[in-house]
C-alpha positions in Angstrom: 21.6 -1.3 2.9 19.3 -2.9 0.3 18.4 -5.6 2.8 17.5 -3.0 5.4 15.2 -1.1 3.0 13.7 -4.5 1.9 12.9 -5.5 5.5 11.4 -2.1 6.3 9.4 -2.2 3.1 8.0 -5.7 3.6 7.2 -5.1 7.2 5.5 -1.8 6.6 3.4 -3.4 3.8 2.2 -6.1 6.3 1.4 -3.6 9.0 -0.3 -1.3 6.4 -2.7 -4.0 5.3 -3.6 -4.8 8.9 -4.2 -1.1 9.7 -6.3 -0.8 6.5 -8.5 -3.7 7.6 -8.8 -2.2 11.1 -9.6 1.3 9.7 -12.3 -0.3 7.5 -13.9 -2.3 10.3 -13.6 0.3 13.0 -14.6 3.3 10.9 -15.6 5.6 13.8 -12.1 6.1 15.2 -9.1 7.9 13.8 -6.1 6.2 15.3 -5.8 3.3 12.8 -6.3 5.7 9.9 -3.5 8.0 11.0 -1.3 5.0 11.6 -2.1 3.8 8.2 -1.0 7.1 6.7 2.2 7.0 8.7 3.0 3.6 7.3 2.3 4.9 3.8 5.2 7.3 4.3 7.5 4.6 5.7 6.6 2.2 2.9 7.1 4.8 0.2 10.4 6.0 1.7 11.8 2.5 1.8 10.5 1.7 -1.7 12.2 4.8 -3.1 15.4 3.8 -1.3 15.4 0.4 -2.9 14.7 1.9 -6.4 17.6 4.3 -6.0 20.0 1.6 -4.9 18.9 -0.7 -7.8 19.4 2.2 -10.3 15.7 2.6 -11.2 14.7 -0.7 -12.8 11.6 -0.4 -15.0 9.7 -3.1 -13.2 10.2 -1.3 -9.9 8.8 1.9 -11.4 5.8 0.0 -12.6 5.3 -1.5 -9.1 5.5 2.1 -7.7 2.7 3.2 -10.0 0.6 0.2 -8.9 1.5 1.0 -5.2 0.2 4.5 -5.6 -3.0 3.3 -7.1 -3.3 0.8 -4.2 -2.8 3.6 -1.6 -5.4 5.7 -3.4 -7.9 2.8 -3.4 -7.4 2.2 0.3 -8.0 5.8 1.2 -11.1 6.0 -1.0 -12.5 2.7 0.4 -12.3 3.9 4.0 -13.6 7.4 3.1 -16.6 6.1 1.1 -17.5 3.6 3.9 -17.4 6.4 6.5 -19.8 8.5 4.3 -22.0 5.5 3.6 -21.4 5.5 -0.2 -20.8 2.5 -2.4 -17.3 1.4 -2.8 -17.5 -2.0 -4.6 -15.6 -0.8 -7.6 -12.7 0.4 -5.4 -12.5 -3.1 -3.8 -12.0 -4.5 -7.2 -9.3 -2.0 -8.0 -7.7 -2.8 -4.6 -7.7 -6.5 -5.2 -6.3 -6.3 -8.7 -3.5 -3.9 -7.8 -2.7 -5.8 -4.6 -2.3 -9.0 -6.6 -0.1 -7.3 -9.2 2.1 -5.8 -6.5 2.5 -9.2 -4.8 3.4 -10.8 -8.1 6.0 -8.2 -8.9 7.3 -8.1 -5.3 7.9 -11.9 -5.3 9.5 -11.8 -8.8 6.7 -13.9 -10.4 6.2 -11.2 -13.1 
């Protein structure tokens, strides 16, 4: 069961990043943005499933907090681009949290 959640989680992260880039580049349409939001739910559900199976390890809880910050930054980046506002700070937050999540996910930290 853990492997199933892991595969869903890893795949949904990959698709989520692709949809985020598409939402950013094609900011006049809604389809990729709604797809992005659907994959948030899938990614969060599989992540919660893995945390429950592993009995709530602290590092996974820390990763969850960073994942929520990453999701928030993706939403803000797309929204600010659509409104024509600056979003440079949010790209920095996105980059830092993305790197931390990858490092935790691949057991480097």
